[in-house]
C-alpha atoms as an extended CHARMM CRD file, in Angstrom:
* protein
*
       167  EXT
         1         1  ASN       CA            -25.1890000000       -5.7880000000        7.6470000000  PROA      1               0.0000000000
         2         2  MET       CA            -22.1330000000       -5.6470000000        5.3670000000  PROA      2               0.0000000000
         3         3  TYR       CA            -24.0570000000       -7.4440000000        2.6130000000  PROA      3               0.0000000000
         4         4  ILE       CA            -26.9400000000       -4.9810000000        2.9050000000  PROA      4               0.0000000000
         5         5  GLY       CA            -24.4500000000       -2.1010000000        2.8350000000  PROA      5               0.0000000000
         6         6  LEU       CA            -22.6790000000       -3.6420000000       -0.1560000000  PROA      6               0.0000000000
         7         7  SER       CA            -25.9680000000       -4.0780000000       -2.0020000000  PROA      7               0.0000000000
         8         8  LEU       CA            -26.9880000000       -0.4680000000       -1.3490000000  PROA      8               0.0000000000
         9         9  PHE       CA            -23.5740000000        0.8240000000       -2.3800000000  PROA      9               0.0000000000
        10        10  ILE       CA            -23.5570000000       -1.1810000000       -5.6330000000  PROA      10              0.0000000000
        11        11  ILE       CA            -27.1100000000       -0.0200000000       -6.4200000000  PROA      11              0.0000000000
        12        12  ALA       CA            -26.0110000000        3.5900000000       -5.8600000000  PROA      12              0.0000000000
        13        13  CYS       CA            -22.9900000000        3.0820000000       -8.1470000000  PROA      13              0.0000000000
        14        14  LEU       CA            -25.1070000000        1.4590000000      -10.8530000000  PROA      14              0.0000000000
        15        15  THR       CA            -27.7530000000        4.1920000000      -10.7300000000  PROA      15              0.0000000000
        16        16  ASP       CA            -24.9790000000        6.7740000000      -11.0490000000  PROA      16              0.0000000000
        17        17  PHE       CA            -23.6860000000        4.9980000000      -14.1620000000  PROA      17              0.0000000000
        18        18  LEU       CA            -27.1910000000        4.5450000000      -15.5600000000  PROA      18              0.0000000000
        19        19  ASP       CA            -28.0690000000        8.1990000000      -14.9600000000  PROA      19              0.0000000000
        20        20  GLY       CA            -25.0140000000        9.3410000000      -16.9300000000  PROA      20              0.0000000000
        21        21  TYR       CA            -25.6140000000        6.8100000000      -19.6920000000  PROA      21              0.0000000000
        22        22  ILE       CA            -29.2620000000        7.8600000000      -20.1590000000  PROA      22              0.0000000000
        23        23  ALA       CA            -28.3790000000       11.5680000000      -20.0560000000  PROA      23              0.0000000000
        24        24  ARG       CA            -25.7610000000       11.1360000000      -22.7980000000  PROA      24              0.0000000000
        25        25  LYS       CA            -27.7830000000        8.7140000000      -24.9270000000  PROA      25              0.0000000000
        26        26  TYR       CA            -30.9170000000       10.8690000000      -24.9930000000  PROA      26              0.0000000000
        27        27  ASN       CA            -29.0560000000       14.1960000000      -24.9920000000  PROA      27              0.0000000000
        28        28  LEU       CA            -30.4040000000       15.1570000000      -21.5700000000  PROA      28              0.0000000000
        29        29  VAL       CA            -27.1130000000       16.5250000000      -20.2750000000  PROA      29              0.0000000000
        30        30  THR       CA            -27.6320000000       19.7690000000      -18.3640000000  PROA      30              0.0000000000
        31        31  ASN       CA            -25.3190000000       22.2340000000      -16.6550000000  PROA      31              0.0000000000
        32        32  LEU       CA            -26.9900000000       21.3840000000      -13.3480000000  PROA      32              0.0000000000
        33        33  GLY       CA            -26.3330000000       17.6790000000      -13.9770000000  PROA      33              0.0000000000
        34        34  LYS       CA            -22.6950000000       18.4010000000      -14.8420000000  PROA      34              0.0000000000
        35        35  PHE       CA            -22.3680000000       20.1240000000      -11.4830000000  PROA      35              0.0000000000
        36        36  LEU       CA            -24.4400000000       17.7920000000       -9.2840000000  PROA      36              0.0000000000
        37        37  ASP       CA            -23.3210000000       14.3970000000      -10.6240000000  PROA      37              0.0000000000
        38        38  PRO       CA            -19.7150000000       14.7120000000       -9.4160000000  PROA      38              0.0000000000
        39        39  VAL       CA            -20.9450000000       16.1110000000       -6.0910000000  PROA      39              0.0000000000
        40        40  ALA       CA            -23.2430000000       13.1100000000       -5.6040000000  PROA      40              0.0000000000
        41        41  ASP       CA            -20.3740000000       10.7390000000       -6.4640000000  PROA      41              0.0000000000
        42        42  LYS       CA            -18.1470000000       12.3340000000       -3.8700000000  PROA      42              0.0000000000
        43        43  LEU       CA            -20.8000000000       12.3740000000       -1.1610000000  PROA      43              0.0000000000
        44        44  LEU       CA            -21.3610000000        8.6600000000       -1.7060000000  PROA      44              0.0000000000
        45        45  ILE       CA            -17.6580000000        7.7970000000       -1.4870000000  PROA      45              0.0000000000
        46        46  ILE       CA            -16.8530000000       10.1660000000        1.3780000000  PROA      46              0.0000000000
        47        47  CYS       CA            -19.7730000000        9.0490000000        3.5530000000  PROA      47              0.0000000000
        48        48  VAL       CA            -18.8610000000        5.3770000000        3.1760000000  PROA      48              0.0000000000
        49        49  LEU       CA            -15.1650000000        6.0190000000        3.8510000000  PROA      49              0.0000000000
        50        50  ILE       CA            -16.0280000000        7.9830000000        6.9990000000  PROA      50              0.0000000000
        51        51  CYS       CA            -17.7310000000        4.8290000000        8.2470000000  PROA      51              0.0000000000
        52        52  PHE       CA            -14.5870000000        2.7950000000        7.5270000000  PROA      52              0.0000000000
        53        53  VAL       CA            -12.2410000000        5.1970000000        9.3220000000  PROA      53              0.0000000000
        54        54  GLN       CA            -13.6580000000        3.9860000000       12.6260000000  PROA      54              0.0000000000
        55        55  LEU       CA            -12.7560000000        0.3840000000       11.7380000000  PROA      55              0.0000000000
        56        56  ASN       CA             -9.0080000000        0.9440000000       11.8150000000  PROA      56              0.0000000000
        57        57  ASP       CA             -8.5710000000       -1.7510000000       14.4190000000  PROA      57              0.0000000000
        58        58  ALA       CA             -5.9490000000       -4.4420000000       13.8570000000  PROA      58              0.0000000000
        59        59  ASN       CA             -6.4450000000       -4.4940000000       10.0960000000  PROA      59              0.0000000000
        60        60  LYS       CA             -3.7170000000       -2.5840000000        8.2570000000  PROA      60              0.0000000000
        61        61  ILE       CA             -5.9630000000       -1.8980000000        5.2700000000  PROA      61              0.0000000000
        62        62  PHE       CA             -8.6520000000       -0.1810000000        7.3530000000  PROA      62              0.0000000000
        63        63  ALA       CA             -5.9270000000        1.7380000000        9.1960000000  PROA      63              0.0000000000
        64        64  GLN       CA             -4.9570000000        3.3790000000        5.8750000000  PROA      64              0.0000000000
        65        65  THR       CA             -8.4620000000        4.6030000000        5.1080000000  PROA      65              0.0000000000
        66        66  TRP       CA             -8.1190000000        7.9370000000        6.9520000000  PROA      66              0.0000000000
        67        67  TRP       CA             -5.3490000000        9.4590000000        4.8100000000  PROA      67              0.0000000000
        68        68  VAL       CA             -6.9870000000        8.4320000000        1.5230000000  PROA      68              0.0000000000
        69        69  LEU       CA            -10.2410000000        9.9120000000        2.8160000000  PROA      69              0.0000000000
        70        70  ALA       CA             -8.3880000000       13.1370000000        3.7040000000  PROA      70              0.0000000000
        71        71  LEU       CA             -6.8580000000       13.2080000000        0.2110000000  PROA      71              0.0000000000
        72        72  ILE       CA            -10.2580000000       12.6950000000       -1.4160000000  PROA      72              0.0000000000
        73        73  VAL       CA            -11.9280000000       15.3680000000        0.7240000000  PROA      73              0.0000000000
        74        74  ALA       CA             -9.1320000000       17.8770000000        0.0170000000  PROA      74              0.0000000000
        75        75  ARG       CA             -9.3600000000       17.2210000000       -3.7190000000  PROA      75              0.0000000000
        76        76  GLU       CA            -13.1340000000       17.4630000000       -3.8260000000  PROA      76              0.0000000000
        77        77  LEU       CA            -13.3240000000       20.6650000000       -1.7890000000  PROA      77              0.0000000000
        78        78  SER       CA            -10.6760000000       22.2010000000       -4.0550000000  PROA      78              0.0000000000
        79        79  ILE       CA            -12.4690000000       21.1010000000       -7.2290000000  PROA      79              0.0000000000
        80        80  THR       CA            -15.8130000000       22.3610000000       -5.9050000000  PROA      80              0.0000000000
        81        81  ALA       CA            -14.2370000000       25.7470000000       -5.1410000000  PROA      81              0.0000000000
        82        82  PHE       CA            -12.6520000000       25.7460000000       -8.5940000000  PROA      82              0.0000000000
        83        83  ARG       CA            -16.0000000000       24.9260000000      -10.2330000000  PROA      83              0.0000000000
        84        84  THR       CA            -17.6400000000       27.7250000000       -8.2500000000  PROA      84              0.0000000000
        85        85  ILE       CA            -15.0660000000       30.2050000000       -9.5480000000  PROA      85              0.0000000000
        86        86  ALA       CA            -15.6660000000       28.9400000000      -13.0790000000  PROA      86              0.0000000000
        87        87  ALA       CA            -19.4430000000       29.1420000000      -12.6860000000  PROA      87              0.0000000000
        88        88  LYS       CA            -19.1970000000       32.8020000000      -11.6450000000  PROA      88              0.0000000000
        89        89  SER       CA            -17.5900000000       33.5200000000      -15.0060000000  PROA      89              0.0000000000
        90        90  GLY       CA            -20.2970000000       31.5110000000      -16.7910000000  PROA      90              0.0000000000
        91        91  THR       CA            -18.1800000000       28.4090000000      -17.3770000000  PROA      91              0.0000000000
        92        92  VAL       CA            -19.4610000000       24.9610000000      -16.4460000000  PROA      92              0.0000000000
        93        93  ILE       CA            -16.7220000000       22.3810000000      -16.1360000000  PROA      93              0.0000000000
        94        94  ALA       CA            -17.8170000000       18.7910000000      -16.5630000000  PROA      94              0.0000000000
        95        95  ALA       CA            -15.9410000000       15.7660000000      -15.2840000000  PROA      95              0.0000000000
        96        96  ASN       CA            -13.2140000000       14.3960000000      -17.5330000000  PROA      96              0.0000000000
        97        97  ILE       CA            -12.0770000000       10.8280000000      -18.1640000000  PROA      97              0.0000000000
        98        98  TYR       CA             -9.4490000000       11.0230000000      -15.4040000000  PROA      98              0.0000000000
        99        99  GLY       CA            -12.0790000000       12.0070000000      -12.8540000000  PROA      99              0.0000000000
       100       100  LYS       CA            -14.2330000000        9.1130000000      -14.0150000000  PROA      100             0.0000000000
       101       101  LEU       CA            -11.3110000000        6.6870000000      -13.6710000000  PROA      101             0.0000000000
       102       102  LYS       CA            -10.6680000000        8.0490000000      -10.1850000000  PROA      102             0.0000000000
       103       103  THR       CA            -14.3080000000        7.6090000000       -9.2220000000  PROA      103             0.0000000000
       104       104  ASN       CA            -14.2990000000        4.0300000000      -10.5210000000  PROA      104             0.0000000000
       105       105  ALA       CA            -11.1210000000        3.2190000000       -8.5740000000  PROA      105             0.0000000000
       106       106  GLN       CA            -12.6980000000        4.7050000000       -5.4450000000  PROA      106             0.0000000000
       107       107  MET       CA            -15.8930000000        2.6980000000       -5.9320000000  PROA      107             0.0000000000
       108       108  PHE       CA            -14.0480000000       -0.5890000000       -6.4650000000  PROA      108             0.0000000000
       109       109  TRP       CA            -11.8370000000        0.1140000000       -3.4330000000  PROA      109             0.0000000000
       110       110  VAL       CA            -14.9200000000        0.7720000000       -1.2830000000  PROA      110             0.0000000000
       111       111  ILE       CA            -16.4940000000       -2.4680000000       -2.5200000000  PROA      111             0.0000000000
       112       112  ALA       CA            -13.3030000000       -4.3260000000       -1.5430000000  PROA      112             0.0000000000
       113       113  LEU       CA            -13.3920000000       -2.6760000000        1.9070000000  PROA      113             0.0000000000
       114       114  ILE       CA            -17.0290000000       -3.6460000000        2.4180000000  PROA      114             0.0000000000
       115       115  LEU       CA            -16.2970000000       -7.2470000000        1.3990000000  PROA      115             0.0000000000
       116       116  TYR       CA            -13.0940000000       -7.5250000000        3.4250000000  PROA      116             0.0000000000
       117       117  THR       CA            -14.4780000000       -8.5490000000        6.8140000000  PROA      117             0.0000000000
       118       118  PRO       CA            -17.1480000000      -10.9940000000        5.5580000000  PROA      118             0.0000000000
       119       119  LEU       CA            -14.6530000000      -12.6420000000        3.2000000000  PROA      119             0.0000000000
       120       120  SER       CA            -12.0500000000      -12.8180000000        5.9350000000  PROA      120             0.0000000000
       121       121  LYS       CA            -14.5400000000      -14.6410000000        8.1470000000  PROA      121             0.0000000000
       122       122  ALA       CA            -15.6950000000      -16.9310000000        5.3340000000  PROA      122             0.0000000000
       123       123  PHE       CA            -12.2490000000      -17.9350000000        4.0500000000  PROA      123             0.0000000000
       124       124  GLY       CA            -10.1100000000      -17.3550000000        7.1230000000  PROA      124             0.0000000000
       125       125  ALA       CA             -7.8330000000      -14.3720000000        7.6480000000  PROA      125             0.0000000000
       126       126  GLN       CA             -4.6950000000      -16.3980000000        6.8760000000  PROA      126             0.0000000000
       127       127  SER       CA             -6.0230000000      -18.1620000000        3.7660000000  PROA      127             0.0000000000
       128       128  LEU       CA             -4.4580000000      -17.9150000000        0.3180000000  PROA      128             0.0000000000
       129       129  PHE       CA             -7.6430000000      -16.2790000000       -0.9530000000  PROA      129             0.0000000000
       130       130  MET       CA             -7.3910000000      -13.5220000000        1.6640000000  PROA      130             0.0000000000
       131       131  SER       CA             -3.7020000000      -13.0320000000        0.9050000000  PROA      131             0.0000000000
       132       132  ILE       CA             -4.6300000000      -12.3840000000       -2.7210000000  PROA      132             0.0000000000
       133       133  PHE       CA             -7.5890000000      -10.2220000000       -1.6860000000  PROA      133             0.0000000000
       134       134  ASP       CA             -5.2260000000       -8.2090000000        0.5500000000  PROA      134             0.0000000000
       135       135  VAL       CA             -3.0320000000       -7.4630000000       -2.4590000000  PROA      135             0.0000000000
       136       136  VAL       CA             -6.0440000000       -6.5070000000       -4.5940000000  PROA      136             0.0000000000
       137       137  THR       CA             -7.3190000000       -4.1930000000       -1.8580000000  PROA      137             0.0000000000
       138       138  TRP       CA             -3.8950000000       -2.5340000000       -1.4730000000  PROA      138             0.0000000000
       139       139  VAL       CA             -3.6340000000       -2.0620000000       -5.2520000000  PROA      139             0.0000000000
       140       140  LEU       CA             -7.0730000000       -0.4360000000       -5.2590000000  PROA      140             0.0000000000
       141       141  LEU       CA             -6.0510000000        1.8190000000       -2.3560000000  PROA      141             0.0000000000
       142       142  ILE       CA             -2.8980000000        2.9190000000       -4.1870000000  PROA      142             0.0000000000
       143       143  ALA       CA             -4.7880000000        3.3740000000       -7.4780000000  PROA      143             0.0000000000
       144       144  THR       CA             -7.3850000000        5.4710000000       -5.6570000000  PROA      144             0.0000000000
       145       145  ALA       CA             -4.7490000000        7.6910000000       -4.0550000000  PROA      145             0.0000000000
       146       146  VAL       CA             -2.7100000000        8.1230000000       -7.2420000000  PROA      146             0.0000000000
       147       147  LEU       CA             -5.7380000000        8.7640000000       -9.4710000000  PROA      147             0.0000000000
       148       148  THR       CA             -7.1200000000       11.2320000000       -6.9280000000  PROA      148             0.0000000000
       149       149  VAL       CA             -3.9450000000       13.3190000000       -7.1460000000  PROA      149             0.0000000000
       150       150  VAL       CA             -3.3120000000       12.8490000000      -10.8850000000  PROA      150             0.0000000000
       151       151  SER       CA             -6.9000000000       13.6770000000      -11.8480000000  PROA      151             0.0000000000
       152       152  PHE       CA             -6.7200000000       16.8210000000       -9.6830000000  PROA      152             0.0000000000
       153       153  VAL       CA             -3.5290000000       18.0360000000      -11.3600000000  PROA      153             0.0000000000
       154       154  ILE       CA             -4.8590000000       17.2730000000      -14.8620000000  PROA      154             0.0000000000
       155       155  TYR       CA             -8.1430000000       19.0070000000      -14.0210000000  PROA      155             0.0000000000
       156       156  LEU       CA             -6.3230000000       22.1690000000      -12.9440000000  PROA      156             0.0000000000
       157       157  VAL       CA             -3.9700000000       22.1430000000      -15.9420000000  PROA      157             0.0000000000
       158       158  GLN       CA             -6.7950000000       21.5980000000      -18.4450000000  PROA      158             0.0000000000
       159       159  ASN       CA             -8.8390000000       24.4200000000      -16.9070000000  PROA      159             0.0000000000
       160       160  ARG       CA             -6.0930000000       26.8500000000      -15.8930000000  PROA      160             0.0000000000
       161       161  ALA       CA             -7.6720000000       29.5770000000      -18.0150000000  PROA      161             0.0000000000
       162       162  VAL       CA            -10.4380000000       29.8340000000      -15.4080000000  PROA      162             0.0000000000
       163       163  LEU       CA             -7.8650000000       30.8890000000      -12.8160000000  PROA      163             0.0000000000
       164       164  LYS       CA             -6.2290000000       33.3630000000      -15.1930000000  PROA      164             0.0000000000
       165       165  ASP       CA             -9.5950000000       34.9670000000      -15.9500000000  PROA      165             0.0000000000
       166       166  ASN       CA            -10.2120000000       35.5080000000      -12.2200000000  PROA      166             0.0000000000
       167       167  ASP       CA             -6.8850000000       37.0400000000      -11.1830000000  PROA      167             0.0000000000
C-alpha cells in the first residue's frame, strides 16, 4: 500500500509541476490559477501528513510529524486569509520562490516518510542505510519547518502594503 501511495503522491507532485510549467510556457497563467495552485499544493501535503500523524508509534520521525503539520496548517490558513484580504482590494498575490522551495521541501519530506517503513523492512531498521536515511529524513523535516516559517515571514514582508491598505 505504501508503494501505491508513493506512486500516487509522486504523480500528484509531477502534475503540479507540469501544470505550472505549461501555464508559464504558453502564457496561460490566470488569477484563478495563482490562487488555486497553492491551495491544491497545501491540501495534498496536509492530507498526507494527517495520515502520518497516526503513525507516531515507536518511530521518532513519525512522532515529530504532528508539530510540523500544525506549523504548515497555521501558515497556510494565515496565508489564505492574507490572500483573501488582498483579493478584496483587487490584488492577486502569486507564490514566490520561497514558497516554492518550501513546497518542494515538504514534498521530499513526505516522500521520505512514505518510503521509511518499506525501506526499514527491506534493509533492516538498524542498518547503515537506514541510519543514513534517518539523517536525510530529519534534515528534510528541519528544512520543511524552517522554510515554512521563513517563507511565511518573507511573504508577509514582501506584501505588507496589503495590510496597510486594509487598516
